[in-house]
C-alpha positions in Angstrom: -0.2 -0.2 0.2 1.4 3.5 -1.2 2.0 6.0 1.7 -0.3 9.5 1.4 1.7 12.6 0.0 2.4 15.5 2.2 -0.7 17.2 0.7 -3.0 14.0 1.3 -1.8 14.2 4.8 -2.5 18.3 5.4 -5.9 17.4 3.7 -7.2 15.2 6.0 -6.5 17.0 9.0 -7.9 20.3 7.1 -11.4 18.0 7.0 -11.2 16.7 10.3 -10.5 19.8 12.0 -13.4 21.5 10.0 -15.4 18.3 11.1 -14.4 19.2 14.7 -15.9 23.3 14.1 -19.4 22.2 13.3 -19.3 19.6 16.1 -21.9 20.4 18.9 -20.8 20.6 22.8 -21.8 17.8 24.2 -24.3 18.1 27.7 -21.5 17.4 30.2 -20.0 20.3 28.7 -23.1 22.3 28.8 -24.3 21.4 31.9 -20.9 22.5 33.3 -20.2 24.2 36.0 -16.9 26.5 34.9 -17.7 30.3 35.2 -18.3 31.9 32.1 -15.6 34.2 33.2 -13.1 31.4 32.8 -14.6 30.2 29.3 -16.1 32.1 26.9 -17.8 30.2 23.4 -15.2 30.6 21.0 -17.0 33.0 17.9 -16.6 32.3 14.3 -14.0 34.8 13.4 -11.8 33.3 16.3 -12.5 29.8 15.3 -11.3 31.0 12.2 -7.8 32.5 12.8 -7.9 29.2 15.1 -8.0 27.2 12.0 -5.7 28.7 10.3 -3.1 28.8 13.0 -3.5 24.8 13.4 -3.3 23.8 9.4 -1.5 26.6 7.4 2.0 26.1 7.3 4.4 28.3 8.5 6.3 30.7 5.7 8.8 29.2 6.1 10.7 25.8 8.1 14.5 25.0 8.8 15.8 21.8 8.2 19.0 22.6 10.7 18.7 20.8 14.6 19.5 22.5 17.2 18.9 22.8 20.8 16.4 25.5 19.9 14.9 23.8 17.6 14.6 20.6 19.7 12.5 23.2 21.9 10.8 24.9 19.2 9.3 21.4 18.7 8.7 20.2 22.0 6.4 24.3 22.7 4.5 23.7 19.2 3.5 20.0 20.5 2.2 21.2 23.8 0.7 24.5 22.5 -1.0 22.3 19.6 -2.7 19.9 22.2 -3.7 23.1 24.1 -5.8 24.4 20.4 -6.9 21.3 19.2 -8.7 21.1 22.4 -10.5 24.4 22.7 -11.4 23.4 18.0 -12.8 20.0 19.9 -14.6 21.7 22.5 -15.6 25.1 21.2 -15.0 26.8 24.4 -12.3 29.1 24.6 -10.3 29.9 27.6 -11.8 34.0 28.5 -9.3 36.3 31.2 -9.5 35.3 34.9 -9.8 38.5 36.1 -10.6 38.3 39.4 -7.5 35.3 40.1 -5.3 38.0 38.7 -6.0 40.8 41.1 -6.2 38.5 43.8 -2.3 37.7 42.9 -1.6 41.4 42.1 -2.6 42.2 45.1 -1.4 39.2 47.5 2.2 39.8 45.7 1.9 43.4 46.9 1.4 43.1 50.3 2.7 39.2 51.2 5.8 38.4 52.5 8.1 37.2 49.1 9.4 33.8 48.9 12.9 32.8 49.0 14.0 33.4 46.4 12.8 36.3 45.0 15.9 37.4 46.6 17.3 38.0 43.4 15.2 41.0 42.9 16.1 42.7 46.2 18.3 45.0 43.5 14.9 45.4 41.6 12.3 47.3 44.1 11.2 49.9 42.2 10.7 46.9 39.1 8.4 45.1 41.1 6.4 48.1 42.5 5.8 49.3 38.6 5.4 45.3 37.6 2.5 44.9 39.8 0.8 48.0 40.2 0.6 48.5 36.3 -0.3 44.7 36.1 -3.2 45.7 38.5 -4.5 48.7 36.6 -4.2 46.9 33.5 -6.9 44.2 34.1 -10.5 44.8 33.2 -13.5 45.6 35.2 -17.3 45.6 35.0 -17.4 49.7 34.6 -14.0 49.6 31.9 -12.4 52.1 33.9 -9.5 51.8 36.1 -10.0 50.0 39.7 -8.9 53.4 41.6 -5.2 53.0 43.2 -6.0 52.2 47.6 -4.4 54.6 49.4 -2.1 52.0 50.8 -0.9 51.0 47.3 -0.2 54.5 47.2 1.4 55.0 50.1 3.4 51.4 49.6 5.0 53.3 46.7 5.7 56.3 47.9 7.6 55.6 50.8 9.9 52.5 49.1 10.3 54.6 46.7 11.3 57.4 48.9 13.6 55.6 50.7 15.6 54.6 47.7 15.9 57.6 46.5 20.1 58.7 46.1 21.0 62.0 47.0 18.0 63.7 46.8 18.2 62.9 43.0 21.6 63.8 42.6 22.6 60.0 42.3 19.6 59.0 40.3 16.7 56.3 42.3 18.5 52.9 43.0 17.4 49.5 43.1 17.5 48.7 46.1 18.5 49.6 50.2 22.9 49.7 49.4 22.4 50.0 45.8 23.9 52.7 43.2 21.2 54.8 41.5 20.2 53.5 38.0 18.7 54.4 34.9 16.2 51.3 34.7 15.9 51.3 38.1 14.9 55.3 38.2 12.2 55.1 35.7 10.9 52.0 36.9 10.5 54.4 40.0 9.2 57.3 37.8 6.8 55.3 36.7 5.3 53.6 39.8 5.5 56.8 41.0 3.4 58.2 38.1 0.7 55.8 38.8 -0.4 56.9 42.1 -0.3 60.1 40.6 3.0 61.3 44.0 3.6 64.1 41.5 5.2 66.2 44.8 8.3 63.3 45.2 8.7 63.9 41.2 8.4 67.4 41.3 11.3 67.2 44.4 14.1 65.4 42.6 13.6 66.3 39.1 16.5 69.1 39.3 18.9 67.0 40.3 17.3 63.6 38.3 18.7 66.2 35.4 21.6 67.1 37.0 22.4 63.4 37.2 21.5 62.7 33.3 23.9 65.2 32.4 26.7 64.8 34.1 26.6 61.1 35.2 24.9 58.8 32.0 24.8 61.4 29.3 28.0 60.5 26.8 29.0 63.5 25.0 31.3 64.3 21.8 34.0 63.1 23.4 33.2 59.9 24.6 33.9 58.5 21.0 31.5 55.8 19.1 28.7 56.3 22.2 28.1 59.7 21.6 24.2 60.6 21.9 23.9 57.7 24.0 23.0 57.4 27.6 25.3 55.1 30.5 22.5 52.8 32.7 25.6 54.3 35.5 28.5 55.9 35.8 30.9 53.7 33.9 28.2 51.2 33.2 27.2 50.3 29.6 25.4 52.4 27.5 22.6 51.0 25.1 19.5 50.9 23.6 17.7 50.2 27.0 19.7 53.1 29.1 18.6 55.6 25.8 14.9 55.0 26.2 14.8 55.6 30.3 16.7 58.3 30.4 14.9 60.3 27.8 11.2 58.8 29.5 11.9 60.2 33.2 13.1 63.7 31.1 10.1 63.9 29.4 7.5 62.7 31.7 9.0 65.4 34.0 9.5 67.6 31.2 13.2 68.0 31.4 14.0 67.0 28.0 16.2 69.4 26.2 18.3 69.8 23.4 21.0 69.4 24.9 20.2 66.1 26.3 19.1 65.3 23.1 22.2 65.9 21.0 23.6 63.5 18.7 21.0 60.6 19.8 18.6 60.1 17.7 21.9 59.5 15.2 23.9 57.0 17.2 20.5 55.0 18.2 20.1 54.6 14.2 23.6 53.4 14.1 22.2 50.2 16.1 19.9 48.9 13.3 21.1 45.4 11.8 20.9 43.9 9.1 18.0 41.8 9.8 15.9 45.1 9.9 15.2 44.8 13.8 17.5 47.4 17.0 20.7 46.1 19.0 21.9 47.2 22.2 24.7 48.9 20.6 26.5 49.0 17.3 27.3 45.9 15.4 25.3 43.2 17.5 22.2 40.9 17.1 19.1 42.6 16.7 15.9 41.4 19.8 12.6 42.3 20.7 13.5 44.8 24.1 16.2 46.6 22.0 14.4 47.4 19.1 11.3 48.5 21.0 13.5 50.3 23.3 15.4 52.2 19.7 12.0 52.8 17.9 10.5 54.0 20.9 13.4 56.3 21.7 12.5 58.3 18.2 9.1 59.5 19.3 10.6 61.9 21.7 13.4 62.8 19.4 11.5 63.7 16.3 8.8 66.3 17.8 8.1 69.9 16.7 10.4 72.3 18.3 9.4 75.9 18.7 7.1 76.5 15.4 9.3 74.9 12.7 8.1 72.5 10.6 10.4 68.7 10.4 7.5 67.3 7.8 5.4 64.2 9.0 6.2 61.3 11.3 7.6 59.1 8.7 9.5 61.2 6.7 11.2 62.2 10.0 12.3 58.6 11.3 12.9 57.7 7.6 16.0 59.5 7.5 17.5 58.0 10.5 16.0 54.0 9.8 14.8 51.4 7.5 11.3 51.3 8.3 10.9 48.4 5.8 13.4 46.2 6.7 12.1 46.9 9.9 8.8 45.9 9.6 9.7 42.8 8.1 11.8 42.0 11.0 9.1 42.5 12.9 6.4 40.5 11.3 8.9 37.9 11.6 8.9 37.6 15.2 5.0 36.4 15.2 4.8 32.4 14.6 2.5 31.0 12.6 0.4 28.1 14.8 1.8 29.9 18.4 0.0 33.4 17.0 2.5 34.3 20.4 6.1 36.1 19.5 9.2 35.6 19.6 12.0 38.7 20.4 15.2 37.2 18.0 15.8 34.9 15.4 15.7 31.1 16.2 14.3 32.1 19.5 11.0 30.7 21.1 8.0 32.3 21.7 7.5 34.6 25.2 4.8 36.1 26.0 6.8 39.3 28.0 7.7 39.8 24.2 3.5 40.2 23.9 4.9 44.1 24.3 8.8 44.2 23.2 7.3 42.8 20.0 3.6 43.5 20.4 4.3 47.3 21.2 6.3 48.2 18.3 3.3 47.4 16.1 1.2 49.9 17.2 4.6 52.3 16.9 5.1 51.5 13.1 1.5 51.4 12.9 1.4 55.0 13.6 4.6 55.9 11.5 2.9 54.2 8.2 -0.6 55.0 9.5 -1.6 51.6 8.7 -4.4 50.0 10.4 -3.2 46.1 11.8 0.2 44.9 10.8 0.1 41.9 12.6 -2.7 39.2 13.8 -3.7 40.5 16.7 -6.2 38.0 17.5 -4.3 35.1 16.8 -2.0 36.8 19.9 -4.5 37.0 22.0 -5.2 33.5 21.6 -2.0 32.3 22.2 -2.1 34.9 25.6 -5.6 34.2 26.5 -5.7 30.1 26.3 -1.5 29.4 26.9 -0.5 31.9 29.1 -2.9 32.1 32.3 -2.3 30.8 35.6 -4.8 29.4 37.7 -3.6 30.5 40.1 -3.0 34.0 38.7 -1.1 35.8 37.0 0.5 35.4 33.9 3.5 33.5 32.4 5.6 33.1 29.6 3.9 30.0 28.1 2.9 26.6 29.2 4.6 24.9 31.4 6.1 27.8 32.9 5.3 29.8 36.3 4.2 32.8 36.5 6.1 36.1 37.8 5.4 40.0 38.2 7.5 40.5 34.9 5.6 38.4 32.6 2.3 39.3 34.2 2.2 42.9 33.4 4.2 42.8 30.3 2.1 40.0 29.0 -1.0 42.1 29.8 0.4 44.7 27.7 0.1 42.9 24.7 -3.5 42.1 25.3 -3.9 45.9 25.4 -2.2 45.7 21.9 -4.2 43.2 20.4 -7.6 44.4 21.2 -7.0 48.2 20.2 -5.3 50.1 17.6 -3.3 53.1 17.7 -3.0 55.6 16.0 -1.0 59.8 15.9 -3.5 62.4 16.9 -2.4 65.0 14.1 -4.4 68.3 15.6 -2.6 67.7 18.7 1.0 70.0 19.7 2.6 69.6 22.6 6.2 70.6 22.0 9.4 68.8 20.8 8.6 64.9 21.9 4.8 66.2 20.9 4.8 62.3 19.2 4.8 60.4 22.5 1.3 61.7 23.9 -0.2 62.3 20.2 -1.6 58.6 20.8 -5.3 58.1 20.4 -7.4 53.8 20.7 -9.9 52.3 18.9 -11.3 49.1 20.8 -11.6 46.6 18.0 -14.7 45.3 17.5 -16.0 42.5 19.4 -15.3 41.4 23.7 -12.9 44.2 24.5 -11.7 43.5 27.6 -8.5 46.1 28.1 -8.0 49.0 28.3 -6.5 51.4 25.8 -2.3 52.1 26.7 -0.1 54.7 25.6 2.6 51.9 24.1 6.0 54.1 23.7 5.8 54.1 27.8 3.8 50.7 29.1 1.5 52.7 30.9 -2.4 52.8 30.3 -3.7 55.6 28.1 -3.9 59.1 30.0 -1.1 58.5 33.2 1.4 60.2 30.9 -0.1 62.7 29.2 -1.8 63.7 32.8 2.0 63.9 33.8 3.1 65.9 31.4 0.8 68.3 31.4 1.2 69.0 35.4 5.0 69.2 34.7 3.9 71.7 31.8 2.0 74.0 34.0 4.3 74.0 36.9 6.9 75.7 34.9 4.8 77.8 32.6 4.1 79.8 36.2 
């Protein structure tokens, strides 16, 4: 007997799956006591997306075998089983809001397990991840749940305890640590979430001095000129540069002197693949690419009354947009629907934002509505990345953590909204970062829109910026 061809096998698989798509739910499933909030009947359009994910072959498939390709096959097999079960039952996972809310509250106020000691230099980060995650969670009203006074006090007291020399040394990640650009960035975002502008105003003049004296790489720094260091004598890369630009912009201390040479330095970090590396001549990476592209939204506004052209025309002077778009779309995998951070790497839910967040930026630059499969990403997150105890995880088989909970939730906010630039709104030299508007995608929208430049719910960065603009005008 002759064996079936690959085409015959694929045809049989499609027929089988199409049969499942028309299958009615069993009486047992209909009478199940599983809460509606935990599972949702999958709509025809979503089922069509899932069918395509399961049956359509990848754009390209290599034959080289490595540890990564073996791990990729293992992950794909697990995810395929999850998706086939969804198709068979006709029931997909909903978002388990209450368990995630409890996870955030529990993590903020309970003593952490011993293995969190490795994050002792990341207090500001943990506060940002958890408070932001909590504020992103959907509510019945559609508005964020008000931040409790006890959370505001926790954030303010913790961060004030690690401010170095009233800001002249930045903000540290923990006791007995040095000030650090990334820790300062995360701490500033946490303070903005609880609207503690008093602390921010107290330290912002000294933060500017710290940035210019200790972090800015000037003309005498060789090939680092235009970038910023994480700390004195520390590494300089697209992450540290983005962190400094965010801090300076939000606190309204982003001067021409501070921005000098930065756009040109970032352009040198774009690689032959199209993505951006941390420093010139290294590998493109999702996090570095987000930081690089987002940084241009602080650098290409219209200073005073000078007309510099539209965003696309301005940014095209520095980067290869087509190359960046090609590299970015190749980060979404056909079967999983999730995103990877580099070529030949596995999907990881944190890239739902680090790569997923690049898409709305490109969509705003190119004035396109959607450049990736938002529903496929949503399917991956909801069905593969939720932990029953609360919190979000990298992929099936992994444990939830604060980092993945925040950035995966941000990815859902990207997937459930489209973003554009408000061309009428003007706020200054960094105006593009504050001209973001959003439209929810029709359907079962649960998540709030965000400002993808900052990774904050839409409105927080804008309110902070307006506060300090008004303060400086007095």
